[in-house]
mmCIF entry with sequence, helices, sheets and N, C-alpha, C, O atoms, coordinates in Angstrom:
data_MODEL
# 
_entry.id   MODEL 
# 
_entity.id                         1 
_entity.type                       polymer 
_entity.pdbx_number_of_molecules   1 
# 
_entity_poly.entity_id                      1 
_entity_poly.type                           'polypeptide(L)' 
_entity_poly.nstd_linkage                   no 
_entity_poly.nstd_monomer                   no 
_entity_poly.pdbx_seq_one_letter_code       
;(UNK)(UNK)(UNK)(UNK)(UNK)(UNK)(UNK)(UNK)(UNK)(UNK)(UNK)(UNK)(UNK)(UNK)(UNK)(UNK)
(UNK)(UNK)(UNK)(UNK)(UNK)(UNK)(UNK)(UNK)(UNK)(UNK)(UNK)(UNK)(UNK)(UNK)(UNK)(UNK)
(UNK)(UNK)(UNK)(UNK)(UNK)(UNK)(UNK)(UNK)(UNK)(UNK)(UNK)(UNK)(UNK)(UNK)(UNK)(UNK)
(UNK)(UNK)(UNK)(UNK)(UNK)(UNK)
;
_entity_poly.pdbx_seq_one_letter_code_can   XXXXXXXXXXXXXXXXXXXXXXXXXXXXXXXXXXXXXXXXXXXXXXXXXXXXXX 
_entity_poly.pdbx_strand_id                 A 
# 
loop_
_entity_poly_seq.entity_id 
_entity_poly_seq.num 
_entity_poly_seq.mon_id 
_entity_poly_seq.hetero 
1 1  UNK n 
1 2  UNK n 
1 3  UNK n 
1 4  UNK n 
1 5  UNK n 
1 6  UNK n 
1 7  UNK n 
1 8  UNK n 
1 9  UNK n 
1 10 UNK n 
1 11 UNK n 
1 12 UNK n 
1 13 UNK n 
1 14 UNK n 
1 15 UNK n 
1 16 UNK n 
1 17 UNK n 
1 18 UNK n 
1 19 UNK n 
1 20 UNK n 
1 21 UNK n 
1 22 UNK n 
1 23 UNK n 
1 24 UNK n 
1 25 UNK n 
1 26 UNK n 
1 27 UNK n 
1 28 UNK n 
1 29 UNK n 
1 30 UNK n 
1 31 UNK n 
1 32 UNK n 
1 33 UNK n 
1 34 UNK n 
1 35 UNK n 
1 36 UNK n 
1 37 UNK n 
1 38 UNK n 
1 39 UNK n 
1 40 UNK n 
1 41 UNK n 
1 42 UNK n 
1 43 UNK n 
1 44 UNK n 
1 45 UNK n 
1 46 UNK n 
1 47 UNK n 
1 48 UNK n 
1 49 UNK n 
1 50 UNK n 
1 51 UNK n 
1 52 UNK n 
1 53 UNK n 
1 54 UNK n 
# 
_struct_asym.id          A 
_struct_asym.entity_id   1 
# 
loop_
_struct_conf.conf_type_id 
_struct_conf.id 
_struct_conf.pdbx_PDB_helix_id 
_struct_conf.beg_label_comp_id 
_struct_conf.beg_label_asym_id 
_struct_conf.beg_label_seq_id 
_struct_conf.pdbx_beg_PDB_ins_code 
_struct_conf.end_label_comp_id 
_struct_conf.end_label_asym_id 
_struct_conf.end_label_seq_id 
_struct_conf.pdbx_end_PDB_ins_code 
_struct_conf.beg_auth_comp_id 
_struct_conf.beg_auth_asym_id 
_struct_conf.beg_auth_seq_id 
_struct_conf.end_auth_comp_id 
_struct_conf.end_auth_asym_id 
_struct_conf.end_auth_seq_id 
_struct_conf.pdbx_PDB_helix_class 
_struct_conf.details 
_struct_conf.pdbx_PDB_helix_length 
HELX_P HELX_P1 AA1 UNK A 8  ? UNK A 23 ? UNK A 8  UNK A 23 1 ? 16 
HELX_P HELX_P2 AA2 UNK A 28 ? UNK A 35 ? UNK A 28 UNK A 35 1 ? 8  
HELX_P HELX_P3 AA3 UNK A 39 ? UNK A 53 ? UNK A 39 UNK A 53 1 ? 15 
# 
_struct_conf_type.id          HELX_P 
_struct_conf_type.criteria    ? 
_struct_conf_type.reference   ? 
# 
loop_
_atom_site.group_PDB 
_atom_site.id 
_atom_site.type_symbol 
_atom_site.label_atom_id 
_atom_site.label_alt_id 
_atom_site.label_comp_id 
_atom_site.label_asym_id 
_atom_site.label_entity_id 
_atom_site.label_seq_id 
_atom_site.pdbx_PDB_ins_code 
_atom_site.Cartn_x 
_atom_site.Cartn_y 
_atom_site.Cartn_z 
_atom_site.occupancy 
_atom_site.B_iso_or_equiv 
_atom_site.pdbx_formal_charge 
_atom_site.auth_seq_id 
_atom_site.auth_comp_id 
_atom_site.auth_asym_id 
_atom_site.auth_atom_id 
_atom_site.pdbx_PDB_model_num 
ATOM 1   N N  . UNK A 1 1  ? -1.590  23.357 -6.182  1.00 0.00 ? 1  UNK A N  1 
ATOM 2   C CA . UNK A 1 1  ? -0.870  22.111 -6.154  1.00 0.00 ? 1  UNK A CA 1 
ATOM 3   C C  . UNK A 1 1  ? -1.336  21.272 -7.348  1.00 0.00 ? 1  UNK A C  1 
ATOM 4   O O  . UNK A 1 1  ? -2.537  21.059 -7.518  1.00 0.00 ? 1  UNK A O  1 
ATOM 5   N N  . UNK A 1 2  ? -0.411  20.800 -8.166  1.00 0.00 ? 2  UNK A N  1 
ATOM 6   C CA . UNK A 1 2  ? -0.796  19.982 -9.321  1.00 0.00 ? 2  UNK A CA 1 
ATOM 7   C C  . UNK A 1 2  ? -1.284  18.608 -8.871  1.00 0.00 ? 2  UNK A C  1 
ATOM 8   O O  . UNK A 1 2  ? -0.831  18.063 -7.864  1.00 0.00 ? 2  UNK A O  1 
ATOM 9   N N  . UNK A 1 3  ? -2.210  18.072 -9.639  1.00 0.00 ? 3  UNK A N  1 
ATOM 10  C CA . UNK A 1 3  ? -2.725  16.748 -9.293  1.00 0.00 ? 3  UNK A CA 1 
ATOM 11  C C  . UNK A 1 3  ? -1.735  15.670 -9.707  1.00 0.00 ? 3  UNK A C  1 
ATOM 12  O O  . UNK A 1 3  ? -0.985  15.834 -10.669 1.00 0.00 ? 3  UNK A O  1 
ATOM 13  N N  . UNK A 1 4  ? -1.743  14.574 -8.975  1.00 0.00 ? 4  UNK A N  1 
ATOM 14  C CA . UNK A 1 4  ? -0.814  13.489 -9.252  1.00 0.00 ? 4  UNK A CA 1 
ATOM 15  C C  . UNK A 1 4  ? -1.428  12.567 -10.303 1.00 0.00 ? 4  UNK A C  1 
ATOM 16  O O  . UNK A 1 4  ? -2.598  12.196 -10.207 1.00 0.00 ? 4  UNK A O  1 
ATOM 17  N N  . UNK A 1 5  ? -0.651  12.209 -11.281 1.00 0.00 ? 5  UNK A N  1 
ATOM 18  C CA . UNK A 1 5  ? -1.082  11.263 -12.299 1.00 0.00 ? 5  UNK A CA 1 
ATOM 19  C C  . UNK A 1 5  ? -0.615  9.874  -11.888 1.00 0.00 ? 5  UNK A C  1 
ATOM 20  O O  . UNK A 1 5  ? 0.583   9.634  -11.738 1.00 0.00 ? 5  UNK A O  1 
ATOM 21  N N  . UNK A 1 6  ? -1.552  8.973  -11.708 1.00 0.00 ? 6  UNK A N  1 
ATOM 22  C CA . UNK A 1 6  ? -1.207  7.619  -11.319 1.00 0.00 ? 6  UNK A CA 1 
ATOM 23  C C  . UNK A 1 6  ? -0.969  6.774  -12.556 1.00 0.00 ? 6  UNK A C  1 
ATOM 24  O O  . UNK A 1 6  ? -1.654  6.924  -13.568 1.00 0.00 ? 6  UNK A O  1 
ATOM 25  N N  . UNK A 1 7  ? 0.001   5.890  -12.465 1.00 0.00 ? 7  UNK A N  1 
ATOM 26  C CA . UNK A 1 7  ? 0.279   4.960  -13.561 1.00 0.00 ? 7  UNK A CA 1 
ATOM 27  C C  . UNK A 1 7  ? -0.786  3.868  -13.568 1.00 0.00 ? 7  UNK A C  1 
ATOM 28  O O  . UNK A 1 7  ? -1.379  3.580  -12.528 1.00 0.00 ? 7  UNK A O  1 
ATOM 29  N N  . UNK A 1 8  ? -1.035  3.257  -14.727 1.00 0.00 ? 8  UNK A N  1 
ATOM 30  C CA . UNK A 1 8  ? -2.054  2.200  -14.799 1.00 0.00 ? 8  UNK A CA 1 
ATOM 31  C C  . UNK A 1 8  ? -1.825  1.082  -13.784 1.00 0.00 ? 8  UNK A C  1 
ATOM 32  O O  . UNK A 1 8  ? -2.784  0.539  -13.236 1.00 0.00 ? 8  UNK A O  1 
ATOM 33  N N  . UNK A 1 9  ? -0.568  0.735  -13.529 1.00 0.00 ? 9  UNK A N  1 
ATOM 34  C CA . UNK A 1 9  ? -0.276  -0.326 -12.563 1.00 0.00 ? 9  UNK A CA 1 
ATOM 35  C C  . UNK A 1 9  ? -0.694  0.093  -11.155 1.00 0.00 ? 9  UNK A C  1 
ATOM 36  O O  . UNK A 1 9  ? -1.175  -0.728 -10.375 1.00 0.00 ? 9  UNK A O  1 
ATOM 37  N N  . UNK A 1 10 ? -0.507  1.373  -10.834 1.00 0.00 ? 10 UNK A N  1 
ATOM 38  C CA . UNK A 1 10 ? -0.912  1.879  -9.521  1.00 0.00 ? 10 UNK A CA 1 
ATOM 39  C C  . UNK A 1 10 ? -2.424  1.865  -9.382  1.00 0.00 ? 10 UNK A C  1 
ATOM 40  O O  . UNK A 1 10 ? -2.951  1.530  -8.321  1.00 0.00 ? 10 UNK A O  1 
ATOM 41  N N  . UNK A 1 11 ? -3.123  2.227  -10.448 1.00 0.00 ? 11 UNK A N  1 
ATOM 42  C CA . UNK A 1 11 ? -4.588  2.244  -10.421 1.00 0.00 ? 11 UNK A CA 1 
ATOM 43  C C  . UNK A 1 11 ? -5.120  0.833  -10.186 1.00 0.00 ? 11 UNK A C  1 
ATOM 44  O O  . UNK A 1 11 ? -6.023  0.640  -9.372  1.00 0.00 ? 11 UNK A O  1 
ATOM 45  N N  . UNK A 1 12 ? -4.579  -0.136 -10.879 1.00 0.00 ? 12 UNK A N  1 
ATOM 46  C CA . UNK A 1 12 ? -5.020  -1.519 -10.716 1.00 0.00 ? 12 UNK A CA 1 
ATOM 47  C C  . UNK A 1 12 ? -4.783  -1.979 -9.283  1.00 0.00 ? 12 UNK A C  1 
ATOM 48  O O  . UNK A 1 12 ? -5.642  -2.628 -8.686  1.00 0.00 ? 12 UNK A O  1 
ATOM 49  N N  . UNK A 1 13 ? -3.635  -1.650 -8.738  1.00 0.00 ? 13 UNK A N  1 
ATOM 50  C CA . UNK A 1 13 ? -3.332  -2.008 -7.352  1.00 0.00 ? 13 UNK A CA 1 
ATOM 51  C C  . UNK A 1 13 ? -4.300  -1.371 -6.374  1.00 0.00 ? 13 UNK A C  1 
ATOM 52  O O  . UNK A 1 13 ? -4.747  -2.016 -5.425  1.00 0.00 ? 13 UNK A O  1 
ATOM 53  N N  . UNK A 1 14 ? -4.625  -0.104 -6.604  1.00 0.00 ? 14 UNK A N  1 
ATOM 54  C CA . UNK A 1 14 ? -5.563  0.589  -5.730  1.00 0.00 ? 14 UNK A CA 1 
ATOM 55  C C  . UNK A 1 14 ? -6.960  -0.016 -5.831  1.00 0.00 ? 14 UNK A C  1 
ATOM 56  O O  . UNK A 1 14 ? -7.639  -0.170 -4.816  1.00 0.00 ? 14 UNK A O  1 
ATOM 57  N N  . UNK A 1 15 ? -7.398  -0.359 -7.040  1.00 0.00 ? 15 UNK A N  1 
ATOM 58  C CA . UNK A 1 15 ? -8.714  -0.981 -7.202  1.00 0.00 ? 15 UNK A CA 1 
ATOM 59  C C  . UNK A 1 15 ? -8.783  -2.334 -6.499  1.00 0.00 ? 15 UNK A C  1 
ATOM 60  O O  . UNK A 1 15 ? -9.803  -2.671 -5.899  1.00 0.00 ? 15 UNK A O  1 
ATOM 61  N N  . UNK A 1 16 ? -7.716  -3.100 -6.570  1.00 0.00 ? 16 UNK A N  1 
ATOM 62  C CA . UNK A 1 16 ? -7.676  -4.395 -5.873  1.00 0.00 ? 16 UNK A CA 1 
ATOM 63  C C  . UNK A 1 16 ? -7.726  -4.196 -4.367  1.00 0.00 ? 16 UNK A C  1 
ATOM 64  O O  . UNK A 1 16 ? -8.399  -4.942 -3.655  1.00 0.00 ? 16 UNK A O  1 
ATOM 65  N N  . UNK A 1 17 ? -7.013  -3.188 -3.889  1.00 0.00 ? 17 UNK A N  1 
ATOM 66  C CA . UNK A 1 17 ? -7.021  -2.914 -2.453  1.00 0.00 ? 17 UNK A CA 1 
ATOM 67  C C  . UNK A 1 17 ? -8.424  -2.523 -1.987  1.00 0.00 ? 17 UNK A C  1 
ATOM 68  O O  . UNK A 1 17 ? -8.866  -2.942 -0.917  1.00 0.00 ? 17 UNK A O  1 
ATOM 69  N N  . UNK A 1 18 ? -9.120  -1.723 -2.790  1.00 0.00 ? 18 UNK A N  1 
ATOM 70  C CA . UNK A 1 18 ? -10.485 -1.330 -2.446  1.00 0.00 ? 18 UNK A CA 1 
ATOM 71  C C  . UNK A 1 18 ? -11.392 -2.553 -2.404  1.00 0.00 ? 18 UNK A C  1 
ATOM 72  O O  . UNK A 1 18 ? -12.230 -2.665 -1.509  1.00 0.00 ? 18 UNK A O  1 
ATOM 73  N N  . UNK A 1 19 ? -11.240 -3.465 -3.351  1.00 0.00 ? 19 UNK A N  1 
ATOM 74  C CA . UNK A 1 19 ? -12.054 -4.682 -3.353  1.00 0.00 ? 19 UNK A CA 1 
ATOM 75  C C  . UNK A 1 19 ? -11.874 -5.454 -2.053  1.00 0.00 ? 19 UNK A C  1 
ATOM 76  O O  . UNK A 1 19 ? -12.845 -5.957 -1.488  1.00 0.00 ? 19 UNK A O  1 
ATOM 77  N N  . UNK A 1 20 ? -10.645 -5.548 -1.580  1.00 0.00 ? 20 UNK A N  1 
ATOM 78  C CA . UNK A 1 20 ? -10.361 -6.267 -0.334  1.00 0.00 ? 20 UNK A CA 1 
ATOM 79  C C  . UNK A 1 20 ? -11.021 -5.568 0.844   1.00 0.00 ? 20 UNK A C  1 
ATOM 80  O O  . UNK A 1 20 ? -11.656 -6.210 1.681   1.00 0.00 ? 20 UNK A O  1 
ATOM 81  N N  . UNK A 1 21 ? -10.868 -4.251 0.904   1.00 0.00 ? 21 UNK A N  1 
ATOM 82  C CA . UNK A 1 21 ? -11.428 -3.485 2.020   1.00 0.00 ? 21 UNK A CA 1 
ATOM 83  C C  . UNK A 1 21 ? -12.955 -3.579 2.009   1.00 0.00 ? 21 UNK A C  1 
ATOM 84  O O  . UNK A 1 21 ? -13.573 -3.731 3.062   1.00 0.00 ? 21 UNK A O  1 
ATOM 85  N N  . UNK A 1 22 ? -13.560 -3.490 0.834   1.00 0.00 ? 22 UNK A N  1 
ATOM 86  C CA . UNK A 1 22 ? -15.011 -3.581 0.746   1.00 0.00 ? 22 UNK A CA 1 
ATOM 87  C C  . UNK A 1 22 ? -15.505 -4.971 1.145   1.00 0.00 ? 22 UNK A C  1 
ATOM 88  O O  . UNK A 1 22 ? -16.561 -5.096 1.765   1.00 0.00 ? 22 UNK A O  1 
ATOM 89  N N  . UNK A 1 23 ? -14.760 -6.004 0.797   1.00 0.00 ? 23 UNK A N  1 
ATOM 90  C CA . UNK A 1 23 ? -15.166 -7.361 1.160   1.00 0.00 ? 23 UNK A CA 1 
ATOM 91  C C  . UNK A 1 23 ? -15.078 -7.588 2.664   1.00 0.00 ? 23 UNK A C  1 
ATOM 92  O O  . UNK A 1 23 ? -15.720 -8.496 3.191   1.00 0.00 ? 23 UNK A O  1 
ATOM 93  N N  . UNK A 1 24 ? -14.289 -6.771 3.360   1.00 0.00 ? 24 UNK A N  1 
ATOM 94  C CA . UNK A 1 24 ? -14.174 -6.857 4.808   1.00 0.00 ? 24 UNK A CA 1 
ATOM 95  C C  . UNK A 1 24 ? -15.284 -6.082 5.509   1.00 0.00 ? 24 UNK A C  1 
ATOM 96  O O  . UNK A 1 24 ? -15.337 -6.042 6.738   1.00 0.00 ? 24 UNK A O  1 
ATOM 97  N N  . UNK A 1 25 ? -16.167 -5.469 4.729   1.00 0.00 ? 25 UNK A N  1 
ATOM 98  C CA . UNK A 1 25 ? -17.325 -4.796 5.303   1.00 0.00 ? 25 UNK A CA 1 
ATOM 99  C C  . UNK A 1 25 ? -17.204 -3.294 5.467   1.00 0.00 ? 25 UNK A C  1 
ATOM 100 O O  . UNK A 1 25 ? -18.094 -2.673 6.048   1.00 0.00 ? 25 UNK A O  1 
ATOM 101 N N  . UNK A 1 26 ? -16.145 -2.695 4.980   1.00 0.00 ? 26 UNK A N  1 
ATOM 102 C CA . UNK A 1 26 ? -15.981 -1.243 5.097   1.00 0.00 ? 26 UNK A CA 1 
ATOM 103 C C  . UNK A 1 26 ? -16.836 -0.540 4.039   1.00 0.00 ? 26 UNK A C  1 
ATOM 104 O O  . UNK A 1 26 ? -17.251 -1.145 3.050   1.00 0.00 ? 26 UNK A O  1 
ATOM 105 N N  . UNK A 1 27 ? -17.083 0.733  4.270   1.00 0.00 ? 27 UNK A N  1 
ATOM 106 C CA . UNK A 1 27 ? -17.844 1.522  3.305   1.00 0.00 ? 27 UNK A CA 1 
ATOM 107 C C  . UNK A 1 27 ? -16.930 1.973  2.164   1.00 0.00 ? 27 UNK A C  1 
ATOM 108 O O  . UNK A 1 27 ? -15.706 1.897  2.269   1.00 0.00 ? 27 UNK A O  1 
ATOM 109 N N  . UNK A 1 28 ? -17.534 2.436  1.090   1.00 0.00 ? 28 UNK A N  1 
ATOM 110 C CA . UNK A 1 28 ? -16.768 2.938  -0.042  1.00 0.00 ? 28 UNK A CA 1 
ATOM 111 C C  . UNK A 1 28 ? -15.933 4.148  0.374   1.00 0.00 ? 28 UNK A C  1 
ATOM 112 O O  . UNK A 1 28 ? -14.786 4.296  -0.047  1.00 0.00 ? 28 UNK A O  1 
ATOM 113 N N  . UNK A 1 29 ? -16.518 5.008  1.201   1.00 0.00 ? 29 UNK A N  1 
ATOM 114 C CA . UNK A 1 29 ? -15.790 6.195  1.659   1.00 0.00 ? 29 UNK A CA 1 
ATOM 115 C C  . UNK A 1 29 ? -14.542 5.801  2.448   1.00 0.00 ? 29 UNK A C  1 
ATOM 116 O O  . UNK A 1 29 ? -13.477 6.388  2.258   1.00 0.00 ? 29 UNK A O  1 
ATOM 117 N N  . UNK A 1 30 ? -14.671 4.804  3.335   1.00 0.00 ? 30 UNK A N  1 
ATOM 118 C CA . UNK A 1 30 ? -13.520 4.341  4.118   1.00 0.00 ? 30 UNK A CA 1 
ATOM 119 C C  . UNK A 1 30 ? -12.454 3.735  3.204   1.00 0.00 ? 30 UNK A C  1 
ATOM 120 O O  . UNK A 1 30 ? -11.263 3.984  3.389   1.00 0.00 ? 30 UNK A O  1 
ATOM 121 N N  . UNK A 1 31 ? -12.875 2.947  2.228   1.00 0.00 ? 31 UNK A N  1 
ATOM 122 C CA . UNK A 1 31 ? -11.927 2.326  1.299   1.00 0.00 ? 31 UNK A CA 1 
ATOM 123 C C  . UNK A 1 31 ? -11.179 3.400  0.510   1.00 0.00 ? 31 UNK A C  1 
ATOM 124 O O  . UNK A 1 31 ? -9.975  3.276  0.287   1.00 0.00 ? 31 UNK A O  1 
ATOM 125 N N  . UNK A 1 32 ? -11.873 4.437  0.092   1.00 0.00 ? 32 UNK A N  1 
ATOM 126 C CA . UNK A 1 32 ? -11.228 5.520  -0.660  1.00 0.00 ? 32 UNK A CA 1 
ATOM 127 C C  . UNK A 1 32 ? -10.227 6.266  0.211   1.00 0.00 ? 32 UNK A C  1 
ATOM 128 O O  . UNK A 1 32 ? -9.162  6.659  -0.265  1.00 0.00 ? 32 UNK A O  1 
ATOM 129 N N  . UNK A 1 33 ? -10.559 6.461  1.473   1.00 0.00 ? 33 UNK A N  1 
ATOM 130 C CA . UNK A 1 33 ? -9.601  7.113  2.384   1.00 0.00 ? 33 UNK A CA 1 
ATOM 131 C C  . UNK A 1 33 ? -8.345  6.271  2.528   1.00 0.00 ? 33 UNK A C  1 
ATOM 132 O O  . UNK A 1 33 ? -7.240  6.809  2.603   1.00 0.00 ? 33 UNK A O  1 
ATOM 133 N N  . UNK A 1 34 ? -8.504  4.960  2.566   1.00 0.00 ? 34 UNK A N  1 
ATOM 134 C CA . UNK A 1 34 ? -7.331  4.081  2.734   1.00 0.00 ? 34 UNK A CA 1 
ATOM 135 C C  . UNK A 1 34 ? -6.391  4.143  1.532   1.00 0.00 ? 34 UNK A C  1 
ATOM 136 O O  . UNK A 1 34 ? -5.177  4.019  1.693   1.00 0.00 ? 34 UNK A O  1 
ATOM 137 N N  . UNK A 1 35 ? -6.940  4.335  0.325   1.00 0.00 ? 35 UNK A N  1 
ATOM 138 C CA . UNK A 1 35 ? -6.070  4.407  -0.849  1.00 0.00 ? 35 UNK A CA 1 
ATOM 139 C C  . UNK A 1 35 ? -5.738  5.847  -1.230  1.00 0.00 ? 35 UNK A C  1 
ATOM 140 O O  . UNK A 1 35 ? -5.044  6.094  -2.217  1.00 0.00 ? 35 UNK A O  1 
ATOM 141 N N  . UNK A 1 36 ? -6.237  6.787  -0.441  1.00 0.00 ? 36 UNK A N  1 
ATOM 142 C CA . UNK A 1 36 ? -5.928  8.219  -0.582  1.00 0.00 ? 36 UNK A CA 1 
ATOM 143 C C  . UNK A 1 36 ? -6.400  8.805  -1.908  1.00 0.00 ? 36 UNK A C  1 
ATOM 144 O O  . UNK A 1 36 ? -5.667  9.547  -2.562  1.00 0.00 ? 36 UNK A O  1 
ATOM 145 N N  . UNK A 1 37 ? -7.629  8.468  -2.301  1.00 0.00 ? 37 UNK A N  1 
ATOM 146 C CA . UNK A 1 37 ? -8.252  9.106  -3.460  1.00 0.00 ? 37 UNK A CA 1 
ATOM 147 C C  . UNK A 1 37 ? -9.689  9.468  -3.097  1.00 0.00 ? 37 UNK A C  1 
ATOM 148 O O  . UNK A 1 37 ? -10.258 8.902  -2.163  1.00 0.00 ? 37 UNK A O  1 
ATOM 149 N N  . UNK A 1 38 ? -10.269 10.399 -3.826  1.00 0.00 ? 38 UNK A N  1 
ATOM 150 C CA . UNK A 1 38 ? -11.657 10.766 -3.587  1.00 0.00 ? 38 UNK A CA 1 
ATOM 151 C C  . UNK A 1 38 ? -12.580 9.689  -4.159  1.00 0.00 ? 38 UNK A C  1 
ATOM 152 O O  . UNK A 1 38 ? -12.166 8.864  -4.974  1.00 0.00 ? 38 UNK A O  1 
ATOM 153 N N  . UNK A 1 39 ? -13.834 9.714  -3.716  1.00 0.00 ? 39 UNK A N  1 
ATOM 154 C CA . UNK A 1 39 ? -14.794 8.745  -4.248  1.00 0.00 ? 39 UNK A CA 1 
ATOM 155 C C  . UNK A 1 39 ? -15.000 8.961  -5.750  1.00 0.00 ? 39 UNK A C  1 
ATOM 156 O O  . UNK A 1 39 ? -15.191 8.000  -6.496  1.00 0.00 ? 39 UNK A O  1 
ATOM 157 N N  . UNK A 1 40 ? -14.962 10.202 -6.186  1.00 0.00 ? 40 UNK A N  1 
ATOM 158 C CA . UNK A 1 40 ? -15.114 10.494 -7.609  1.00 0.00 ? 40 UNK A CA 1 
ATOM 159 C C  . UNK A 1 40 ? -13.996 9.848  -8.406  1.00 0.00 ? 40 UNK A C  1 
ATOM 160 O O  . UNK A 1 40 ? -14.238 9.267  -9.464  1.00 0.00 ? 40 UNK A O  1 
ATOM 161 N N  . UNK A 1 41 ? -12.771 9.947  -7.902  1.00 0.00 ? 41 UNK A N  1 
ATOM 162 C CA . UNK A 1 41 ? -11.630 9.343  -8.592  1.00 0.00 ? 41 UNK A CA 1 
ATOM 163 C C  . UNK A 1 41 ? -11.755 7.827  -8.606  1.00 0.00 ? 41 UNK A C  1 
ATOM 164 O O  . UNK A 1 41 ? -11.435 7.183  -9.605  1.00 0.00 ? 41 UNK A O  1 
ATOM 165 N N  . UNK A 1 42 ? -12.221 7.255  -7.498  1.00 0.00 ? 42 UNK A N  1 
ATOM 166 C CA . UNK A 1 42 ? -12.410 5.802  -7.423  1.00 0.00 ? 42 UNK A CA 1 
ATOM 167 C C  . UNK A 1 42 ? -13.389 5.336  -8.500  1.00 0.00 ? 42 UNK A C  1 
ATOM 168 O O  . UNK A 1 42 ? -13.116 4.361  -9.200  1.00 0.00 ? 42 UNK A O  1 
ATOM 169 N N  . UNK A 1 43 ? -14.518 6.016  -8.639  1.00 0.00 ? 43 UNK A N  1 
ATOM 170 C CA . UNK A 1 43 ? -15.496 5.625  -9.650  1.00 0.00 ? 43 UNK A CA 1 
ATOM 171 C C  . UNK A 1 43 ? -14.957 5.845  -11.060 1.00 0.00 ? 43 UNK A C  1 
ATOM 172 O O  . UNK A 1 43 ? -15.263 5.068  -11.964 1.00 0.00 ? 43 UNK A O  1 
ATOM 173 N N  . UNK A 1 44 ? -14.159 6.895  -11.258 1.00 0.00 ? 44 UNK A N  1 
ATOM 174 C CA . UNK A 1 44 ? -13.521 7.124  -12.548 1.00 0.00 ? 44 UNK A CA 1 
ATOM 175 C C  . UNK A 1 44 ? -12.575 5.983  -12.882 1.00 0.00 ? 44 UNK A C  1 
ATOM 176 O O  . UNK A 1 44 ? -12.568 5.487  -14.009 1.00 0.00 ? 44 UNK A O  1 
ATOM 177 N N  . UNK A 1 45 ? -11.767 5.561  -11.897 1.00 0.00 ? 45 UNK A N  1 
ATOM 178 C CA . UNK A 1 45 ? -10.860 4.433  -12.099 1.00 0.00 ? 45 UNK A CA 1 
ATOM 179 C C  . UNK A 1 45 ? -11.634 3.180  -12.498 1.00 0.00 ? 45 UNK A C  1 
ATOM 180 O O  . UNK A 1 45 ? -11.214 2.439  -13.386 1.00 0.00 ? 45 UNK A O  1 
ATOM 181 N N  . UNK A 1 46 ? -12.760 2.951  -11.841 1.00 0.00 ? 46 UNK A N  1 
ATOM 182 C CA . UNK A 1 46 ? -13.570 1.784  -12.152 1.00 0.00 ? 46 UNK A CA 1 
ATOM 183 C C  . UNK A 1 46 ? -14.078 1.813  -13.579 1.00 0.00 ? 46 UNK A C  1 
ATOM 184 O O  . UNK A 1 46 ? -14.049 0.799  -14.275 1.00 0.00 ? 46 UNK A O  1 
ATOM 185 N N  . UNK A 1 47 ? -14.545 2.977  -14.016 1.00 0.00 ? 47 UNK A N  1 
ATOM 186 C CA . UNK A 1 47 ? -15.026 3.093  -15.402 1.00 0.00 ? 47 UNK A CA 1 
ATOM 187 C C  . UNK A 1 47 ? -13.876 2.912  -16.389 1.00 0.00 ? 47 UNK A C  1 
ATOM 188 O O  . UNK A 1 47 ? -14.043 2.278  -17.430 1.00 0.00 ? 47 UNK A O  1 
ATOM 189 N N  . UNK A 1 48 ? -12.713 3.466  -16.065 1.00 0.00 ? 48 UNK A N  1 
ATOM 190 C CA . UNK A 1 48 ? -11.566 3.329  -16.953 1.00 0.00 ? 48 UNK A CA 1 
ATOM 191 C C  . UNK A 1 48 ? -11.127 1.869  -17.077 1.00 0.00 ? 48 UNK A C  1 
ATOM 192 O O  . UNK A 1 48 ? -10.784 1.402  -18.163 1.00 0.00 ? 48 UNK A O  1 
ATOM 193 N N  . UNK A 1 49 ? -11.142 1.159  -15.949 1.00 0.00 ? 49 UNK A N  1 
ATOM 194 C CA . UNK A 1 49 ? -10.716 -0.250 -15.998 1.00 0.00 ? 49 UNK A CA 1 
ATOM 195 C C  . UNK A 1 49 ? -11.695 -1.078 -16.799 1.00 0.00 ? 49 UNK A C  1 
ATOM 196 O O  . UNK A 1 49 ? -11.289 -2.036 -17.458 1.00 0.00 ? 49 UNK A O  1 
ATOM 197 N N  . UNK A 1 50 ? -12.985 -0.736 -16.763 1.00 0.00 ? 50 UNK A N  1 
ATOM 198 C CA . UNK A 1 50 ? -13.970 -1.463 -17.586 1.00 0.00 ? 50 UNK A CA 1 
ATOM 199 C C  . UNK A 1 50 ? -13.750 -1.194 -19.065 1.00 0.00 ? 50 UNK A C  1 
ATOM 200 O O  . UNK A 1 50 ? -13.899 -2.095 -19.891 1.00 0.00 ? 50 UNK A O  1 
ATOM 201 N N  . UNK A 1 51 ? -13.393 0.050  -19.408 1.00 0.00 ? 51 UNK A N  1 
ATOM 202 C CA . UNK A 1 51 ? -13.147 0.390  -20.806 1.00 0.00 ? 51 UNK A CA 1 
ATOM 203 C C  . UNK A 1 51 ? -11.913 -0.328 -21.346 1.00 0.00 ? 51 UNK A C  1 
ATOM 204 O O  . UNK A 1 51 ? -11.898 -0.732 -22.509 1.00 0.00 ? 51 UNK A O  1 
ATOM 205 N N  . UNK A 1 52 ? -10.903 -0.491 -20.540 1.00 0.00 ? 52 UNK A N  1 
ATOM 206 C CA . UNK A 1 52 ? -9.652  -1.124 -20.977 1.00 0.00 ? 52 UNK A CA 1 
ATOM 207 C C  . UNK A 1 52 ? -9.822  -2.622 -21.221 1.00 0.00 ? 52 UNK A C  1 
ATOM 208 O O  . UNK A 1 52 ? -9.036  -3.210 -21.963 1.00 0.00 ? 52 UNK A O  1 
ATOM 209 N N  . UNK A 1 53 ? -10.833 -3.254 -20.612 1.00 0.00 ? 53 UNK A N  1 
ATOM 210 C CA . UNK A 1 53 ? -11.032 -4.685 -20.750 1.00 0.00 ? 53 UNK A CA 1 
ATOM 211 C C  . UNK A 1 53 ? -11.555 -5.062 -22.130 1.00 0.00 ? 53 UNK A C  1 
ATOM 212 O O  . UNK A 1 53 ? -11.345 -6.184 -22.590 1.00 0.00 ? 53 UNK A O  1 
ATOM 213 N N  . UNK A 1 54 ? -12.233 -4.135 -22.788 1.00 0.00 ? 54 UNK A N  1 
ATOM 214 C CA . UNK A 1 54 ? -12.863 -4.464 -24.089 1.00 0.00 ? 54 UNK A CA 1 
ATOM 215 C C  . UNK A 1 54 ? -11.963 -4.165 -25.244 1.00 0.00 ? 54 UNK A C  1 
ATOM 216 O O  . UNK A 1 54 ? -12.342 -4.384 -26.395 1.00 0.00 ? 54 UNK A O  1 
# 
């Protein structure tokens, strides 16, 4: 099965959703399950968003 490529707008939306879930006291693993990505992908998204800011 080919992997799905998310658009930058989708990634930003998913990162915002994770921030909300984490602020409600959920674990990182639970937040990743809610946005349907692995923890590795979540951390990759975070690094990518930091690179795009500079």
